[in-house]
C-alpha positions in Angstrom: 0.0 0.0 0.0 1.4 3.4 -0.9 0.8 6.5 1.2 1.6 10.0 0.2 1.2 13.4 1.8 -0.5 16.4 0.2 -1.7 19.5 2.0 -0.8 17.8 5.2 -3.3 15.0 4.7 -2.3 11.4 4.2 -3.9 9.3 1.4 -3.8 5.6 1.3 -3.7 4.0 -2.1 -5.8 0.9 -1.3 -9.1 1.7 -3.2 -11.1 0.1 -0.4 -12.6 3.3 1.2 -14.2 6.4 -0.1 -12.1 9.4 0.3 -11.3 12.8 -1.1 -8.5 12.5 -3.6 -6.0 15.3 -4.0 -6.7 18.1 -6.5 -5.0 17.8 -9.8 -3.2 21.0 -9.1 -1.7 19.5 -5.9 -0.6 16.4 -7.8 1.0 18.5 -10.6 2.8 20.7 -8.0 4.2 17.5 -6.2 5.3 16.2 -9.6 7.1 19.5 -10.4 8.9 19.4 -7.0 10.0 15.8 -7.5 11.2 16.7 -11.1 13.2 19.7 -9.8 14.8 17.5 -7.0 15.8 14.9 -9.6 17.2 17.5 -12.0 19.2 19.1 -9.2 20.5 15.8 -8.2 21.5 14.6 -11.6 23.0 18.0 -12.7 24.8 19.0 -9.5 25.7 16.0 -7.6 26.0 13.0 -10.0 28.8 12.4 -12.3 28.9 9.4 -14.6 32.0 8.6 -16.4 31.8 7.5 -20.0 31.2 3.8 -20.4 31.0 3.3 -16.6 28.7 0.6 -15.2 25.8 1.6 -13.2 25.9 -0.5 -10.0 23.3 -0.8 -7.2 25.5 1.3 -5.1 25.3 4.2 -7.7 22.8 7.0 -7.1 21.9 6.6 -10.8 20.5 3.1 -9.9 17.3 4.5 -8.4 16.7 6.7 -11.4 17.1 3.8 -13.9 14.7 1.7 -11.7 12.2 4.6 -11.9 12.5 4.8 -15.7 12.0 0.9 -16.0 8.9 1.1 -13.6 7.3 3.7 -15.9 8.2 1.6 -18.9 6.3 -1.3 -17.5 3.3 1.0 -17.0 3.5 2.0 -20.6 3.9 -1.5 -21.9 0.8 -2.6 -19.8 -1.3 0.2 -21.1 -0.5 -0.6 -24.7 -1.7 -4.2 -24.2 -4.9 -3.0 -22.4 -5.6 -0.5 -25.1 -5.4 -3.1 -27.9 
């Protein structure tokens, strides 16, 4: 179960109860903050040498896992749309 905070209210992602979902503007603002954090991390704090391997100990590992996770969502969506 995923929990996230918006406007100081916790939301549970379990779909078993009726609740007030966050406003779209709140979700978009959260996504902007996350994107800005990732951009700062990659641009300012991470250095990847040419041809270097990304190991689990590398800060890039979590970014690659996020990209792969989104790829799975896209692949699943294309199958469901057919």
